[in-house]
ZADO-349662 format. One record per residue: residue in three letters; x, y, z of N, C-alpha, C in turn; residue number from 1. Coordinates in nm, 2 decimals. Layout:
res:n_xx:n_yy:n_zz:ca_xx:ca_yy:ca_zz:c_xx:c_yy:c_zz:n
ALA:X:Y:Z:X:Y:Z:X:Y:Z:NUM
...
//
This chain:
res:n_xx:n_yy:n_zz:ca_xx:ca_yy:ca_zz:c_xx:c_yy:c_zz:n
MET:5.52:20.15:-0.64:5.56:20.24:-0.54:5.57:20.17:-0.39:1
ASP:5.47:20.08:-0.37:5.48:20.00:-0.25:5.60:19.91:-0.25:2
PHE:5.65:19.86:-0.35:5.76:19.78:-0.35:5.88:19.85:-0.31:3
TRP:5.90:19.97:-0.38:6.02:20.06:-0.34:6.02:20.11:-0.20:4
ILE:5.91:20.13:-0.15:5.90:20.18:0.00:5.94:20.06:0.09:5
SER:5.89:19.94:0.06:5.93:19.83:0.15:6.07:19.79:0.14:6
GLN:6.13:19.80:0.00:6.28:19.78:0.00:6.35:19.88:0.07:7
LEU:6.31:20.01:0.06:6.38:20.12:0.13:6.38:20.10:0.28:8
PHE:6.27:20.04:0.33:6.25:20.03:0.48:6.35:19.90:0.52:9
ASN:6.34:19.80:0.44:6.43:19.68:0.45:6.58:19.72:0.45:10
GLY:6.62:19.81:0.36:6.76:19.85:0.35:6.80:19.93:0.47:11
VAL:6.71:20.02:0.51:6.73:20.11:0.63:6.75:20.02:0.75:12
SER:6.66:19.93:0.78:6.66:19.86:0.90:6.78:19.77:0.90:13
TYR:6.82:19.71:0.78:6.94:19.62:0.78:7.07:19.71:0.78:14
GLY:7.06:19.82:0.73:7.18:19.91:0.74:7.20:19.96:0.89:15
ALA:7.09:19.98:0.96:7.10:20.01:1.10:7.18:19.91:1.19:16
LEU:7.14:19.78:1.15:7.20:19.68:1.22:7.36:19.68:1.19:17
LEU:7.39:19.68:1.06:7.53:19.69:1.03:7.60:19.81:1.08:18
PHE:7.53:19.91:1.09:7.59:20.03:1.17:7.63:19.99:1.31:19
LEU:7.55:19.93:1.38:7.59:19.88:1.53:7.71:19.80:1.52:20
LEU:7.71:19.71:1.42:7.82:19.61:1.42:7.95:19.68:1.37:21
ALA:7.94:19.76:1.27:8.06:19.82:1.21:8.11:19.95:1.29:22
GLY:8.02:20.00:1.36:8.05:20.12:1.43:8.17:20.10:1.54:23
GLY:8.15:19.98:1.61:8.25:19.96:1.70:8.38:19.92:1.64:24
LEU:8.38:19.85:1.53:8.51:19.82:1.46:8.57:19.95:1.40:25
SER:8.49:20.03:1.34:8.56:20.16:1.29:8.60:20.24:1.41:26
LEU:8.53:20.25:1.52:8.58:20.32:1.63:8.71:20.27:1.69:27
ILE:8.73:20.14:1.69:8.86:20.08:1.73:8.97:20.11:1.64:28
PHE:8.94:20.09:1.51:9.05:20.11:1.41:9.08:20.25:1.39:29
GLY:8.98:20.34:1.38:8.99:20.48:1.35:9.06:20.55:1.47:30
MET:9.03:20.52:1.59:9.09:20.59:1.69:9.21:20.53:1.75:31
MET:9.23:20.40:1.74:9.33:20.32:1.80:9.44:20.26:1.71:32
ARG:9.39:20.25:1.58:9.48:20.19:1.48:9.50:20.05:1.51:33
ILE:9.40:19.98:1.57:9.42:19.84:1.60:9.32:19.75:1.50:34
VAL:9.39:19.66:1.43:9.32:19.58:1.34:9.25:19.46:1.43:35
ASN:9.13:19.48:1.46:9.05:19.38:1.56:8.99:19.28:1.48:36
MET:9.06:19.17:1.45:8.97:19.06:1.39:8.88:18.98:1.48:37
THR:8.89:19.01:1.61:8.81:18.94:1.72:8.66:19.01:1.70:38
HIS:8.64:19.12:1.64:8.52:19.19:1.65:8.40:19.11:1.62:39
GLY:8.41:19.03:1.51:8.30:18.95:1.47:8.27:18.84:1.58:40
SER:8.37:18.80:1.65:8.34:18.70:1.76:8.27:18.76:1.89:41
TYR:8.29:18.90:1.90:8.22:18.97:2.01:8.07:18.97:1.96:42
TYR:8.04:18.99:1.84:7.92:19.00:1.79:7.84:18.85:1.82:43
LEU:7.92:18.75:1.78:7.86:18.62:1.81:7.83:18.60:1.96:44
LEU:7.94:18.63:2.03:7.92:18.60:2.19:7.82:18.69:2.25:45
GLY:7.80:18.81:2.20:7.70:18.90:2.25:7.56:18.84:2.23:46
GLY:7.54:18.77:2.12:7.41:18.72:2.09:7.39:18.59:2.18:47
TYR:7.49:18.50:2.20:7.49:18.39:2.29:7.47:18.41:2.43:48
VAL:7.55:18.52:2.49:7.53:18.57:2.63:7.38:18.61:2.65:49
ALA:7.33:18.70:2.55:7.20:18.75:2.57:7.08:18.63:2.57:50
LEU:7.11:18.53:2.48:7.03:18.41:2.47:7.03:18.35:2.60:51
THR:7.13:18.32:2.67:7.15:18.25:2.79:7.09:18.33:2.90:52
VAL:7.11:18.45:2.91:7.04:18.54:3.01:6.88:18.53:3.00:53
ILE:6.84:18.55:2.88:6.69:18.54:2.86:6.64:18.40:2.88:54
TRP:6.71:18.30:2.86:6.67:18.18:2.91:6.63:18.16:3.06:55
ARG:6.73:18.22:3.13:6.72:18.21:3.28:6.63:18.32:3.35:56
SER:6.62:18.44:3.28:6.55:18.55:3.34:6.41:18.58:3.27:57
GLY:6.41:18.56:3.14:6.30:18.59:3.06:6.28:18.74:3.03:58
ASN:6.39:18.81:3.07:6.39:18.97:3.05:6.48:19.01:2.94:59
PHE:6.41:19.06:2.83:6.49:19.10:2.71:6.59:19.21:2.74:60
VAL:6.54:19.32:2.81:6.64:19.43:2.83:6.75:19.38:2.91:61
LEU:6.73:19.30:3.02:6.84:19.25:3.09:6.94:19.17:3.01:62
ALA:6.88:19.09:2.92:6.97:19.01:2.84:7.06:19.09:2.75:63
VAL:7.00:19.19:2.69:7.08:19.29:2.60:7.19:19.34:2.68:64
LEU:7.15:19.40:2.80:7.24:19.48:2.88:7.36:19.38:2.93:65
VAL:7.32:19.26:2.98:7.43:19.18:3.03:7.52:19.12:2.92:66
GLY:7.46:19.10:2.80:7.54:19.05:2.69:7.63:19.17:2.65:67
ALA:7.59:19.29:2.65:7.68:19.39:2.60:7.80:19.42:2.71:68
LEU:7.76:19.41:2.84:7.85:19.44:2.94:7.96:19.32:2.96:69
ALA:7.90:19.20:2.94:8.00:19.08:2.95:8.09:19.08:2.84:70
ILE:8.06:19.12:2.72:8.15:19.12:2.62:8.25:19.24:2.62:71
ALA:8.20:19.35:2.69:8.30:19.47:2.72:8.40:19.42:2.81:72
ALA:8.36:19.34:2.90:8.46:19.29:3.00:8.56:19.19:2.93:73
VAL:8.52:19.12:2.84:8.61:19.02:2.76:8.70:19.12:2.68:74
GLY:8.65:19.22:2.62:8.73:19.31:2.55:8.84:19.38:2.63:75
ILE:8.81:19.42:2.75:8.90:19.48:2.84:9.00:19.37:2.88:76
GLY:8.96:19.25:2.91:9.05:19.15:2.94:9.16:19.13:2.83:77
GLU:9.11:19.13:2.70:9.19:19.10:2.58:9.30:19.23:2.57:78
TRP:9.25:19.34:2.59:9.32:19.46:2.57:9.44:19.46:2.67:79
ASN:9.39:19.44:2.79:9.50:19.44:2.90:9.60:19.34:2.90:80
ALA:9.56:19.21:2.86:9.65:19.11:2.86:9.75:19.10:2.73:81
PHE:9.70:19.16:2.62:9.77:19.14:2.49:9.79:19.28:2.42:82
LEU:9.68:19.33:2.38:9.69:19.44:2.28:9.75:19.56:2.32:83
LYS:9.75:19.60:2.45:9.82:19.72:2.48:9.97:19.71:2.46:84
ARG:10.02:19.59:2.46:10.16:19.57:2.43:10.19:19.57:2.28:85
LEU:10.09:19.58:2.19:10.12:19.57:2.05:10.09:19.68:1.97:86
SER:10.09:19.80:2.04:10.06:19.93:1.98:10.16:19.95:1.86:87
GLY:10.11:19.98:1.74:10.19:20.00:1.62:10.23:19.87:1.56:88
GLN:10.21:19.76:1.60:10.25:19.63:1.55:10.13:19.56:1.47:89
GLU:10.10:19.60:1.35:9.99:19.55:1.28:9.98:19.41:1.26:90
LEU:10.10:19.33:1.23:10.11:19.20:1.22:10.08:19.12:1.35:91
GLY:10.13:19.18:1.46:10.11:19.11:1.58:9.95:19.14:1.63:92
GLN:9.89:19.24:1.59:9.76:19.27:1.62:9.68:19.17:1.54:93
VAL:9.70:19.16:1.42:9.61:19.06:1.33:9.62:18.92:1.38:94
LEU:9.75:18.88:1.40:9.77:18.73:1.45:9.70:18.71:1.58:95
THR:9.72:18.80:1.69:9.66:18.79:1.82:9.51:18.78:1.81:96
THR:9.45:18.90:1.75:9.31:18.90:1.74:9.24:18.78:1.66:97
MET:9.32:18.75:1.55:9.26:18.64:1.48:9.26:18.50:1.56:98
GLY:9.36:18.48:1.64:9.37:18.37:1.74:9.27:18.38:1.83:99
PHE:9.23:18.48:1.88:9.12:18.49:1.98:8.99:18.47:1.90:100
ALA:8.98:18.51:1.77:8.85:18.49:1.71:8.82:18.35:1.69:101
LEU:8.92:18.27:1.65:8.92:18.13:1.65:8.88:18.06:1.78:102
ILE:8.94:18.10:1.88:8.91:18.04:2.02:8.78:18.07:2.06:103
PHE:8.73:18.20:2.04:8.59:18.24:2.08:8.49:18.15:2.00:104
GLN:8.52:18.13:1.87:8.42:18.07:1.80:8.41:17.92:1.83:105
ASP:8.52:17.86:1.86:8.52:17.72:1.90:8.46:17.71:2.04:106
LEU:8.48:17.80:2.13:8.42:17.80:2.26:8.27:17.81:2.25:107
ALA:8.22:17.90:2.16:8.07:17.90:2.13:8.01:17.78:2.09:108
LEU:8.09:17.71:2.00:8.05:17.58:1.95:8.05:17.48:2.05:109
LEU:8.15:17.48:2.14:8.15:17.38:2.25:8.04:17.40:2.35:110
ILE:8.02:17.53:2.39:7.92:17.57:2.50:7.77:17.55:2.44:111
TRP:7.74:17.61:2.34:7.60:17.62:2.28:7.57:17.53:2.17:112
GLY:7.67:17.46:2.11:7.64:17.37:2.01:7.62:17.44:1.87:113
GLY:7.59:17.36:1.78:7.57:17.43:1.64:7.43:17.44:1.60:114
ASP:7.33:17.41:1.69:7.19:17.43:1.65:7.16:17.58:1.66:115
PRO:7.06:17.61:1.57:7.03:17.76:1.56:6.92:17.79:1.67:116
TYR:6.93:17.91:1.73:6.85:17.95:1.83:6.80:18.09:1.80:117
THR:6.68:18.13:1.85:6.63:18.27:1.83:6.60:18.33:1.97:118
ILE:6.65:18.46:2.00:6.61:18.51:2.12:6.47:18.56:2.11:119
PRO:6.39:18.53:2.22:6.25:18.57:2.21:6.23:18.72:2.22:120
VAL:6.14:18.78:2.16:6.11:18.92:2.15:6.00:18.95:2.25:121
PRO:6.01:19.04:2.33:5.90:19.08:2.42:5.77:19.12:2.33:122
ALA:5.66:19.12:2.39:5.53:19.14:2.33:5.53:19.29:2.27:123
VAL:5.58:19.38:2.34:5.58:19.52:2.30:5.65:19.54:2.16:124
LEU:5.75:19.45:2.14:5.83:19.46:2.01:5.78:19.37:1.90:125
SER:5.68:19.29:1.93:5.62:19.20:1.84:5.52:19.26:1.74:126
GLY:5.48:19.19:1.65:5.38:19.25:1.55:5.44:19.35:1.45:127
ALA:5.34:19.41:1.39:5.38:19.51:1.28:5.28:19.61:1.27:128
TYR:5.31:19.72:1.21:5.22:19.83:1.17:5.19:19.81:1.03:129
THR:5.06:19.82:0.99:5.02:19.80:0.85:4.96:19.93:0.80:130
VAL:5.02:19.98:0.70:4.98:20.11:0.63:4.95:20.07:0.49:131
GLY:4.82:20.07:0.46:4.77:20.01:0.32:4.82:19.88:0.30:132
GLN:4.89:19.85:0.20:4.93:19.72:0.18:5.08:19.71:0.23:133
LEU:5.13:19.80:0.29:5.27:19.80:0.34:5.27:19.74:0.50:134
TYR:5.38:19.66:0.51:5.40:19.59:0.65:5.53:19.62:0.70:135
PHE:5.52:19.68:0.83:5.63:19.74:0.89:5.65:19.67:1.02:136
PRO:5.74:19.57:1.04:5.76:19.50:1.16:5.81:19.59:1.28:137
VAL:5.75:19.58:1.40:5.79:19.68:1.50:5.94:19.64:1.54:138
TYR:5.99:19.53:1.54:6.11:19.50:1.58:6.22:19.57:1.50:139
ARG:6.20:19.58:1.36:6.29:19.64:1.27:6.29:19.80:1.30:140
ILE:6.18:19.85:1.32:6.16:20.00:1.36:6.25:20.02:1.49:141
PHE:6.24:19.92:1.58:6.31:19.92:1.71:6.47:19.94:1.68:142
ILE:6.51:19.85:1.59:6.65:19.84:1.55:6.70:19.97:1.49:143
VAL:6.62:20.03:1.41:6.65:20.16:1.35:6.66:20.26:1.46:144
ALA:6.57:20.26:1.55:6.57:20.36:1.66:6.69:20.34:1.76:145
VAL:6.73:20.22:1.78:6.85:20.19:1.86:6.98:20.25:1.79:146
ALA:6.99:20.22:1.66:7.10:20.26:1.59:7.11:20.42:1.58:147
ALA:7.00:20.49:1.57:6.99:20.63:1.56:7.04:20.69:1.70:148
LEU:6.98:20.63:1.81:7.02:20.67:1.93:7.16:20.65:1.96:149
VAL:7.23:20.53:1.93:7.36:20.51:1.94:7.45:20.61:1.86:150
ALA:7.41:20.64:1.74:7.48:20.74:1.65:7.47:20.88:1.72:151
VAL:7.36:20.92:1.77:7.36:21.05:1.83:7.45:21.06:1.95:152
VAL:7.44:20.95:2.04:7.52:20.96:2.17:7.66:20.95:2.13:153
LEU:7.71:20.87:2.04:7.85:20.87:2.00:7.89:21.00:1.95:154
TRP:7.82:21.08:1.86:7.85:21.20:1.81:7.87:21.30:1.93:155
LEU:7.77:21.30:2.02:7.77:21.40:2.13:7.89:21.38:2.21:156
VAL:7.92:21.25:2.25:8.03:21.21:2.35:8.17:21.25:2.27:157
LEU:8.19:21.23:2.14:8.31:21.24:2.08:8.33:21.39:2.05:158
GLU:8.23:21.46:2.01:8.24:21.60:1.96:8.20:21.70:2.06:159
ARG:8.12:21.68:2.17:8.08:21.78:2.26:8.12:21.76:2.40:160
THR:8.18:21.66:2.44:8.23:21.63:2.58:8.37:21.64:2.60:161
ARG:8.41:21.66:2.73:8.55:21.66:2.77:8.61:21.51:2.74:162
ILE:8.53:21.41:2.77:8.59:21.28:2.74:8.63:21.27:2.59:163
GLY:8.53:21.31:2.51:8.55:21.31:2.36:8.68:21.38:2.32:164
ALA:8.70:21.49:2.38:8.83:21.57:2.36:8.95:21.49:2.40:165
MET:8.94:21.43:2.51:9.05:21.35:2.56:9.07:21.23:2.47:166
MET:8.97:21.16:2.41:8.99:21.06:2.32:9.06:21.10:2.20:167
ARG:9.02:21.22:2.15:9.08:21.27:2.03:9.23:21.32:2.04:168
ALA:9.25:21.37:2.16:9.39:21.41:2.20:9.48:21.28:2.21:169
THR:9.43:21.18:2.26:9.50:21.05:2.28:9.54:21.00:2.14:170
VAL:9.44:21.00:2.04:9.47:20.95:1.91:9.56:21.05:1.84:171
ASP:9.56:21.17:1.85:9.64:21.27:1.77:9.78:21.27:1.82:172
ASP:9.80:21.27:1.95:9.94:21.29:2.01:9.94:21.22:2.15:173
PRO:9.96:21.09:2.16:9.96:21.03:2.29:10.06:21.09:2.39:174
GLU:10.18:21.12:2.34:10.28:21.17:2.43:10.23:21.32:2.49:175
MET:10.18:21.40:2.41:10.13:21.53:2.45:10.02:21.51:2.54:176
ALA:9.93:21.41:2.51:9.82:21.38:2.60:9.87:21.35:2.74:177
ARG:9.97:21.26:2.75:10.03:21.22:2.88:10.08:21.34:2.95:178
GLY:10.13:21.43:2.87:10.20:21.55:2.93:10.10:21.64:3.00:179
VAL:9.98:21.65:2.95:9.88:21.73:3.01:9.80:21.65:3.10:180
GLY:9.84:21.54:3.14:9.76:21.47:3.25:9.66:21.37:3.21:181
ILE:9.64:21.34:3.08:9.54:21.26:3.04:9.59:21.11:3.05:182
ASN:9.51:21.02:3.12:9.55:20.89:3.13:9.51:20.81:3.00:183
VAL:9.62:20.80:2.91:9.62:20.75:2.78:9.57:20.59:2.79:184
TYR:9.63:20.53:2.89:9.60:20.38:2.89:9.46:20.36:2.93:185
LEU:9.39:20.45:3.02:9.26:20.43:3.04:9.16:20.46:2.93:186
ILE:9.20:20.56:2.87:9.12:20.62:2.75:9.11:20.51:2.64:187
SER:9.23:20.45:2.62:9.25:20.34:2.51:9.16:20.23:2.55:188
MET:9.16:20.18:2.68:9.09:20.07:2.72:8.94:20.10:2.71:189
ALA:8.90:20.22:2.74:8.75:20.25:2.73:8.71:20.25:2.58:190
VAL:8.79:20.29:2.49:8.74:20.29:2.35:8.73:20.16:2.30:191
PHE:8.83:20.07:2.34:8.82:19.93:2.31:8.70:19.87:2.36:192
ALA:8.68:19.88:2.48:8.56:19.83:2.55:8.43:19.88:2.49:193
LEU:8.42:20.01:2.45:8.31:20.06:2.39:8.29:19.98:2.25:194
GLY:8.39:19.97:2.17:8.38:19.89:2.04:8.32:19.77:2.06:195
ALA:8.37:19.69:2.16:8.32:19.54:2.19:8.18:19.55:2.23:196
THR:8.13:19.66:2.31:8.00:19.66:2.36:7.90:19.68:2.23:197
LEU:7.95:19.77:2.15:7.87:19.78:2.02:7.85:19.66:1.94:198
ALA:7.95:19.58:1.93:7.95:19.45:1.86:7.85:19.35:1.93:199
ALA:7.86:19.36:2.06:7.77:19.26:2.14:7.63:19.30:2.14:200
LEU:7.61:19.43:2.13:7.47:19.50:2.12:7.41:19.44:1.99:201
ALA:7.49:19.46:1.88:7.45:19.42:1.75:7.41:19.27:1.74:202
GLY:7.49:19.18:1.81:7.46:19.04:1.82:7.33:19.01:1.88:203
ALA:7.31:19.09:2.00:7.19:19.06:2.09:7.06:19.10:2.01:204
VAL:7.07:19.21:1.95:6.95:19.26:1.87:6.92:19.18:1.75:205
ARG:7.03:19.13:1.68:7.03:19.06:1.56:6.96:18.91:1.59:206
GLY:6.99:18.86:1.71:6.95:18.73:1.74:6.80:18.72:1.78:207
ALA:6.74:18.84:1.81:6.61:18.83:1.84:6.51:18.84:1.73:208
SER:6.44:18.72:1.71:6.34:18.71:1.60:6.39:18.73:1.46:209
TRP:6.48:18.82:1.43:6.52:18.85:1.30:6.59:18.73:1.23:210
ALA:6.68:18.68:1.30:6.74:18.56:1.25:6.80:18.47:1.36:211
SER:6.82:18.35:1.33:6.85:18.24:1.43:7.00:18.26:1.46:212
ILE:7.05:18.23:1.59:7.19:18.25:1.62:7.25:18.10:1.61:213
ARG:7.37:18.09:1.55:7.42:17.96:1.54:7.57:17.98:1.53:214
ALA:7.64:17.90:1.61:7.77:17.91:1.60:7.84:17.85:1.48:215
PRO:7.95:17.90:1.41:8.00:17.84:1.29:8.06:17.72:1.33:216
THR:8.06:17.62:1.23:8.12:17.49:1.25:8.27:17.50:1.27:217
SER:8.32:17.39:1.32:8.47:17.38:1.33:8.54:17.40:1.19:218
ARG:8.48:17.34:1.09:8.54:17.35:0.95:8.54:17.50:0.91:219
SER:8.43:17.57:0.93:8.41:17.70:0.88:8.52:17.79:0.96:220
CYS:8.55:17.75:1.08:8.64:17.84:1.16:8.79:17.83:1.11:221
ARG:8.82:17.73:1.02:8.95:17.71:0.98:8.97:17.74:0.84:222
THR:8.86:17.79:0.76:8.89:17.84:0.63:8.94:17.97:0.62:223
PRO:9.00:18.00:0.50:9.07:18.13:0.49:8.96:18.25:0.50:224
SER:8.84:18.22:0.47:8.74:18.33:0.47:8.71:18.36:0.60:225
SER:8.75:18.28:0.71:8.71:18.31:0.85:8.80:18.44:0.89:226
SER:8.89:18.50:0.81:8.96:18.63:0.85:8.86:18.73:0.88:227
SER:8.74:18.73:0.81:8.65:18.84:0.85:8.56:18.80:0.95:228
SER:8.61:18.69:1.02:8.53:18.64:1.15:8.38:18.60:1.14:229
SER:8.32:18.58:1.25:8.18:18.54:1.24:8.09:18.64:1.20:230
ALA:8.13:18.77:1.19:8.03:18.88:1.16:8.00:18.85:1.00:231
ALA:8.09:18.82:0.92:8.06:18.80:0.78:7.97:18.67:0.77:232
TRP:7.99:18.57:0.84:7.91:18.45:0.84:7.77:18.48:0.88:233
ALA:7.75:18.56:0.98:7.61:18.60:1.03:7.55:18.69:0.92:234
ALA:7.63:18.78:0.87:7.55:18.87:0.79:7.51:18.81:0.65:235
SER:7.58:18.71:0.61:7.56:18.64:0.49:7.42:18.57:0.49:236
ARG:7.37:18.55:0.60:7.23:18.49:0.61:7.13:18.57:0.58:237
GLY:7.15:18.71:0.57:7.05:18.80:0.53:6.94:18.83:0.64:238
PRO:6.86:18.93:0.63:6.77:18.96:0.72:6.66:18.87:0.73:239
//
């Protein structure tokens, strides 16, 4: 019985991390119909930016926030410069975002190198709860709590707020949304930035204690399997 409880906890905690990563991707594709192959690189860069901030400040919360906001800014820049002109052009979206994924991966390799790093975890999130012979790491409980909070906030925003109604209207009928005064361009940019933020958040929390952060090698960036970007590479390392 203890074995199954521990495996259930491992599955839930790892699934929570995957939700943070995949939530942004599904948000962008589901609401904007943009095939964003750069999403995994946002995950990678979010972890590296958080790592750099915590090296300089020693503040875990600040590192996560700065990592998420920095990658949101990168996503806004990519949207404004390229993707807003490629609405409905799936091939153009794939080629553009795939190109950015390769660029971002090589930049990470150039700036931070290929050595593995781990983001230090604050003392309050260290250790574990022991129940009988079961061992529950505090940090994994924290990840489940963060994922649950993000899920609730996303649901409330999308289903219970005026902003969520504007997002749904923009997806369903952009022309009609413009006709009633909705800024379709601003809403689309906000959705893309939110998706990038979730990817960066996943990268920051994943890099803390649970697994080391490492940029993919130049060779791995060039293989056909890189179409799933660095997210698949990182996820394959397991919890």
